C-alpha positions in Angstrom: -9.0 23.6 -14.4 -6.4 25.8 -12.7 -4.0 27.7 -15.0 -0.8 25.9 -16.1 2.3 26.5 -14.0 5.0 28.9 -15.2 8.3 29.2 -13.3 12.0 29.7 -13.6 14.2 26.6 -13.5 16.0 26.4 -10.1 19.7 25.8 -9.9 20.3 22.0 -9.5 23.2 20.1 -8.0 22.6 17.1 -10.2 22.1 16.6 -13.9 18.3 16.3 -14.2 18.8 16.0 -18.0 20.5 12.7 -17.6 17.6 11.4 -15.5 15.1 12.7 -18.1 17.0 10.9 -20.8 17.1 7.7 -18.8 13.3 7.9 -18.4 12.8 8.4 -22.1 14.9 5.4 -22.8 13.0 3.0 -20.5 11.5 0.0 -22.2 7.8 -0.8 -23.0 7.3 -4.0 -21.1 3.8 -4.8 -22.2 1.3 -6.3 -19.7 2.4 -7.2 -16.2 1.1 -8.5 -12.8 1.9 -7.7 -9.2 4.2 -10.3 -7.6 2.0 -11.6 -4.6 2.8 -14.3 -2.1 -0.3 -16.3 -2.8 1.0 -16.8 -6.4 4.6 -17.7 -5.6 4.3 -21.4 -6.0 2.4 -21.1 -9.3 4.9 -18.7 -10.8 7.9 -20.8 -9.8 6.5 -24.1 -11.0 4.4 -23.0 -14.1 6.6 -20.1 -15.4 3.4 -18.4 -16.7 3.3 -16.4 -19.9 3.4 -13.0 -18.3 5.5 -10.2 -19.7 6.7 -8.7 -16.5 6.1 -8.4 -12.7 5.9 -5.5 -10.3 7.2 -6.2 -6.7 6.3 -4.1 -3.7 9.6 -2.8 -2.5 8.8 -3.1 1.2 7.9 -6.8 0.9 11.5 -7.6 0.0 13.8 -5.0 1.6 14.0 -6.7 4.9 13.1 -10.2 3.8 16.0 -12.5 3.2 14.1 -15.8 3.2 11.6 -17.3 0.8 10.2 -14.0 -0.5 13.6 -12.8 -1.5 14.5 -16.1 -3.1 11.3 -16.0 -5.1 12.0 -12.4 -6.2 15.5 -13.4 -7.3 14.2 -16.4 -9.3 11.5 -14.2 -10.9 14.0 -11.5 -11.8 16.1 -14.1 -13.6 13.1 -15.1 -15.8 11.1 -11.9 -16.2 11.6 -8.1 -16.3 10.8 -6.7 -12.8 10.0 -3.3 -11.4 10.0 -2.1 -7.8 7.0 -0.2 -6.5 7.1 1.4 -3.1 4.5 2.6 -0.7 6.4 4.3 2.1 9.0 6.6 0.6 6.7 9.5 1.8 8.1 11.9 -0.7 5.6 14.6 0.3 6.3 14.4 4.1 7.9 17.3 6.1 10.0 14.7 8.0 13.6 14.2 6.8 14.0 11.6 4.2 14.5 8.2 5.8 18.2 7.4 5.0 17.9 3.8 6.3 14.9 3.1 4.1 16.7 4.6 1.1 19.8 2.5 1.7 17.7 -0.7 1.9 15.9 0.3 -1.3 19.1 1.1 -3.1 20.6 -2.3 -2.0 17.5 -4.1 -3.3 17.5 -2.2 -6.6 21.2 -2.8 -7.1 20.7 -6.6 -6.5 17.5 -7.1 -8.5 18.3 -4.6 -11.3 14.7 -3.6 -11.9 13.6 -1.8 -15.0 12.7 1.2 -12.8 11.8 2.1 -9.2 8.5 3.9 -8.4 6.5 5.3 -5.5 3.6 7.7 -5.0 3.1 11.5 -4.9 2.0 11.4 -1.3 3.1 11.4 2.3 2.6 8.4 4.6 3.8 9.7 8.0 5.0 12.6 10.1 6.9 13.0 13.3 8.2 9.5 13.0 4.7 7.9 12.8 3.6 5.9 9.8 -0.1 6.2 8.9 0.1 3.1 6.6 -1.8 5.0 4.0 -1.0 7.1 1.0 -2.1 10.6 2.0 -2.7 13.6 -0.4 -0.6 16.8 -0.5 -1.7 20.3 -1.1 -0.9 21.2 -4.7 0.9 24.5 -4.4 4.1 26.2 -5.5 5.6 25.8 -2.0 4.8 22.0 -2.0 6.1 21.7 -5.5 9.5 23.1 -4.5 9.6 21.0 -1.4 8.8 17.7 -3.2 11.1 18.5 -6.1 14.1 19.0 -3.8 13.3 15.6 -2.1 12.9 13.9 -5.5 16.3 15.2 -6.6 17.9 14.0 -3.4 16.3 10.5 -3.8 17.4 10.2 -7.4 20.9 11.3 -6.5 21.0 8.7 -3.7 19.6 5.9 -5.8 21.5 6.9 -8.9 18.5 6.3 -11.0 15.3 8.2 -11.9 12.3 7.9 -9.7 8.9 7.2 -11.2 6.0 8.8 -9.3 2.3 7.8 -9.3 -0.8 9.9 -9.0 -2.5 8.8 -5.8 -6.2 8.0 -5.2 -7.7 10.8 -3.1 -10.8 11.4 -1.0 -10.3 15.1 -0.1 -8.9 18.2 -1.8 -7.2 21.2 -0.2 -8.7 24.7 -0.5 -5.0 25.8 -0.5 -4.3 24.0 -3.7 -3.6 26.3 -6.7 -2.3 23.8 -9.2 -4.1 20.9 -10.9 -2.5 17.6 -10.4 -1.5 16.9 -14.0 0.2 20.3 -14.1 1.9 19.7 -10.8 3.3 16.4 -12.0 4.4 17.9 -15.3 6.2 20.7 -13.4 7.7 18.1 -11.0 9.0 16.1 -13.9 10.4 19.3 -15.6 12.3 20.2 -12.4 13.7 16.8 -11.5 13.7 14.6 -14.6 11.5 12.0 -12.9 9.2 9.8 -14.8 5.5 9.2 -14.1 3.2 6.3 -13.4 -0.3 7.0 -14.5 -2.8 5.0 -12.4 -6.0 5.1 -14.5 -8.1 3.7 -11.7 -6.8 6.4 -9.3 -7.8 9.0 -11.9 -11.4 7.6 -12.0 -11.6 7.3 -8.2 -10.1 10.8 -7.5 -12.1 12.6 -10.1 -15.4 11.0 -9.0 -14.7 11.9 -5.4 -13.7 15.5 -6.3 -16.4 15.9 -9.0 -13.8 16.4 -11.7 -13.7 15.1 -15.3 -11.5 12.0 -15.6 -11.3 12.4 -19.4 -10.1 16.0 -19.0 -7.6 14.8 -16.4 -6.0 12.3 -18.8 -6.1 14.7 -21.7 -4.1 17.3 -19.6 -1.8 14.7 -18.1 1.9 14.9 -19.3 1.6 11.5 -21.0 5.0 11.9 -22.7 6.5 11.4 -19.3 4.5 8.2 -18.5 6.6 5.1 -18.0 3.9 2.8 -16.6 0.2 2.6 -16.0 -1.9 0.9 -13.4 -5.4 -0.5 -13.6 -7.3 -1.9 -10.7 -10.7 -2.6 -9.2 -12.5 -0.2 -6.7 -15.5 -0.2 -4.4 -18.3 2.3 -5.4 -20.2 3.6 -2.3 -22.6 5.8 -4.2 -21.4 9.1 -2.8 -17.7 8.2 -3.1 -15.4 5.5 -4.4 -12.7 3.6 -2.4 -9.6 2.4 -4.2 -9.6 -1.2 -2.9 -7.7 -3.3 -5.5 -9.9 -6.3 -4.6 -12.1 -6.9 -7.6 -12.1 -6.7 -11.4 -11.6 -3.5 -13.3 -14.9 -1.8 -14.1 -15.7 -1.0 -17.8 -15.5 2.7 -17.2 -11.9 2.4 -16.1 -11.1 0.2 -19.0 -12.5 2.8 -21.3 -10.3 5.5 -19.7 -7.4 3.1 -20.2 -8.1 3.0 -23.9 -7.6 6.8 -24.0 -4.5 6.6 -21.7 -3.0 3.8 -23.8 -3.4 5.9 -26.9 -2.0 9.1 -25.3 1.0 7.3 -23.7 1.8 5.5 -26.9 1.3 2.1 -25.2 3.1 2.5 -21.8 3.8 -0.6 -19.8 0.6 -1.7 -18.0 0.1 -3.5 -14.7 -3.0 -4.9 -13.0 -3.1 -4.4 -9.3 -5.0 -6.9 -7.2 -4.1 -6.7 -3.5 -7.1 -7.8 -1.5 -9.2 -11.0 -1.7 -6.7 -12.2 -4.4 -8.1 -14.8 -6.8 -6.1 -17.5 -8.6 -3.2 -16.5 -10.8 -5.2 -17.6 -13.8 -8.1 -15.3 -12.9 -5.7 -12.3 -12.4 -4.0 -13.0 -15.7 -7.3 -13.2 -17.5 -8.3 -9.9 -16.0 -5.0 -8.3 -17.1 -5.4 -9.6 -20.7 -8.7 -7.7 -21.0 -6.4 -4.7 -21.6 -5.8 -6.0 -25.1 -9.4 -5.2 -26.0 -8.8 -1.5 -25.2 -5.6 -1.0 -27.2 -7.4 0.3 -30.2 -10.8 1.4 -31.4 -12.6 4.6 -30.6 -12.7 6.1 -27.1 -16.2 6.1 -25.5 -16.6 8.7 -22.8 -19.7 7.2 -21.3 -19.8 7.2 -17.5 -21.7 4.8 -15.2 -23.3 5.5 -11.8 -23.6 1.9 -10.7 -23.1 1.2 -7.0 -21.5 -2.1 -6.1 -20.9 -2.9 -2.4 -19.3 -6.0 -1.0 -20.0 -7.6 2.4 -16.5 -7.1 3.7 -14.6 -4.1 5.0 -12.5 -2.4 2.4 -9.3 -0.3 2.7 -8.2 2.6 0.5 -5.1 1.5 -1.2 -4.6 -1.6 0.9 -1.2 -2.0 2.5 -2.1 -4.9 4.9 -0.2 -7.3 2.7 3.1 -5.6 3.4 5.9 -6.9 5.7 4.8 -5.4 9.1 8.3 -4.7 10.5 9.2 -2.6 7.5 6.1 -0.6 7.6 6.6 0.1 11.4 10.1 1.5 11.0 10.3 5.1 12.2 11.2 7.9 9.8 14.6 9.3 10.4 17.4 11.2 8.6 
């Protein structure tokens, strides 16, 4: 593990202490599911016994028809959070002011418990890769991302919650471990964190790192939310596909994370080959089995392949015209 980061606090133009206090006061929502189009009818008619929903921000920012109607109806009945995939907080392009204005308008209308996105970049020079790409973890990158986080929070008038991404490469330029990077980013901006436990497992396997050590060094006191999801194991690497049940090894890591985060709000992601709502809910409720007991650090080397093509962090379910929008100041 790289040494912990030490630095002087930079002069800020906004009160990061207020954002940090807002993050600390955010509620524990329990167990939630992603709000997906294939489940709209079931949710509206059955009013299932789910504690909260997470909505992909880009699915609703430009959609004023049925999707937005459904989101409004769900938000009247359940706590809702907004989770984005194209903020591109790590990009060198200017922040997309049009995107931020749409996100703020959506958040002001829906009043989510919080707004989140990923520690990544998705595009450069106006082009969108439609994927969540890793950043080099250096002091220079930290200062760059921190400044952008401060600007986003100032614009949205609320704290931003950032997620650790799934990664398939590392940078030789990196000098800071990801948990330390996220801790420093939270220190400098007051932002909260979303701990994706499946991403920890995927990234650590791909980089030959210890996922238990990752979670033990993670700033769990800043964690507002956790994700669990399924992945595809290719033997030499793992792809974060969100298209199947959570493996036991990820659930076991979740047990450790749940203890260390003091029971942070937990969401099951299922974005490809989505089964019935009842199946997704049953998978989510497995989390209850791992909310106590002794952590078992055993690790499997099972290889499971499907007959279909898989994507890393699938975004094909997003509204196309939103994802195609160019990045501009």
